[in-house]
N, C-alpha and C positions, 0 to 999 in steps of 0.2 A: 413544414419539412417533415418527412417521414424517415425514421431511422432504418427502416427495412431495406433501403436501397444502398446502405453503406457497405463498402468493401473493406474487410478487415485483413490486414497483412500479418501473417504469423511472425513471431519474433525470430531473430537469428539464433540458431542453436547455441547453447552454452557449452563451451569446451573446457573440461576440468584442467587445472594446471598439473603438469607432470610432477611426481614426487621428487624431492631433492635427493641427491646422492647420500649414502650413509655417512653420517658424521658432519654433513654440511650444516651450517648455521644460517637459517633464513627465517623470515616472517611467514607463518602459515598463511596460505591463500584462502583457506576455508575455516570457519569456526568449528569448535567442537560441538556446539549446540546449534541446531537449525534456526533458533530464534536469536542468535548472536550475529552482530554485524562484522563482516570481515574487515581487515585493515584497509583494503582498497575501497570498500563501501564507506568506511568512516571518513576516508580522504575525500570522497565525492560529497558526502553530506556536508562536511565543514567547508567545502569550496564555495558554498553559498555565502559565507561570512566575509566581512571586510578584511579581517586578518585571519585567514584560514589556518595558517600554521600554528598560531597561538590558540585558536579555538580547538584544533585537533589535539594539541598537547594538553590543554586543560581537560578535555573530555577523556583522553586516555589515562590521565591521572586519577579520574573518578569515573571509571567505566560503568559502575552500577547506578549512576544517577542520570535522570533525564537531562535533555539539552533543549535549549531554545534556538531554533534555526530560522533564518530569513528566507522568505519565499519571493518568487518573481523573477529571479535571474537564472538559477540552475534548475529549479523545479517549482511547480505550484503544488498545493495540497488541497484535496477535496475531502472534507470531513462530513461523514454521514452517520446516521444512527446505526448502531452495531448490527441489528438484525437485517436491516435493508442492505448494509454494507456486505454482510456475508453472502447475500443473494447476488450482489453485483460481482463479487470476486468469484463466486461459483460459476456465473455465466462467462466471465472473462476467461477462466481457465478451461472450462469444459466445452464451450461453444465458440470462443473467440481467440484472440491472439495471445492471451496471457495478460499479466499485469506487470506494472512496475513495482517498486517497494510498497509494502502495505504494513500498517501497524495499527494496533488498538491503543487508545489512551483515554482513560477515565470514561469508559462507556461509549466511546465513538470510534469509528473506523476511519483511519487516515489513508487515503489513496494518493500516492505521489504521481503527479502528472506533468506533462510538458508545460513549460512557461507559456502563459497566455490562456491556459485552460480556464483559470478562475474568472477571467473576464468574459469568455465566450460561452461557457457551458450554461449559465443561467438564461442567456438570450435564446439559445437553442431549445432549451426546455420550454420556454414560453410558446414556441411555435409547434411543439410536439403534442399530438393528441393525447398521449399518455402522461404528459407533464404534470397535470393536477394530481396524479396518483403517486408521484415521487415526493417523499417527505422533504422537509426543508434541508437544503444543503448549505454548508458553510464553505465557501470557496476562498482560499487564501492565496493571494497573488502579490503583486508589487506593493511594497510598503507594509506587508503583513509578516507575522512570525508565528510559528507553531512550536508547541512543546512535543517532543518525541520521546519514546522509551529509551532506556539505557543502551549502551553498546552491547552489554552482556546481560543475559537473563538473571534476575535475582533469585533468591531462595525462599520467597514467600514472607519475608519480614517487612518489606516495604508496603505501605498502604496501597500504592499504585499497582503493585503486583497483584494484590488481592482483588483489585478492580479489573484485572485482566489486561493490564498495560504491558504490551510486548510487541515484538516484531513478528508478523505472520509470514511475510516474504521480506527477508532482510536484504539490504543492499550488499552485493558481493563483487562489484566491479566499479571502476572509475567512470564508466560511461554506460549506465544501465538504460535499457529501453524504457521509455515513458509513454503512456497512452495520451493521446490528445483529446480535445473536447468531443470530436465525433465518436471516438471509441467509447468514451465514458457515457455519452448520450445513449448509444446503443445498449450499454450495460444497464443504465438506469431504466430504460424501457423494458428490457428483458426481465429485470428484477421486479418491476412493478407488475408485469403480467404474472410472474411467478407468485407474487404476494397475493394476487387476486385468486389464482388457482389454489394456493395453499389454504387460504381462508375457507374455501368451499370444502376441501378435503378434510380439514380439521373439524368442521362442523358435522361431517358425516361419519368420519372415522376418528374419534378422539383417541389420544394415546400419547406416545412419547414425543420428544422434541423433533419434529420433522424438519426443522430449520438447521439442526446441528450438522456441521460439515467439518471434515478433516482435510486440510490442504497439504498435499505432498509436494513440498517445494523442491524435492529432488527431481521432479518431472519438468523443471524449467526448460522451455524451448528456446 
């Protein structure tokens, strides 16, 4: 199977919530920090748990601590090495339909995907000619759980923060768009090609970190 024939559908535009009237008391729809999860996003994340209301209350009581979330029903998670993951997210946002929520945790990048992705993506990669160039993926689906960064960004005192554990594209709605296995296959192939080209450029033009990327999540489509 070749990923070049895949058709990528752009995400539905994100419409900001109108500001509340002066003096009105309401829960803010967006976080003060782009790396923080919104209240709606936290509700979506914990909806994967058996007792979502309890899980949400416990997490809100300790918003600066990581959480362990179940996969397979609300979302799957594809864990990739950090550098390769940066290339995947870059391709998704610049050439593709965008991404779902994305986080880094202890040196790996976590891409949230549609349920069923964890089962199908490895099989698709086996048939892809660029599959051998993709580093080992950890696909978490039904029966698995993953540890994700805190709801709110820390201040550099937690060891996980120093390892770069944070949300890059934080959940901000109760029904976020999630890429499926075909879209992530396309991103894997594009990232593998970019890695090959980057290796050639670095050998000829040594210098700064050519892989460094800054993701402007305010551009969500």
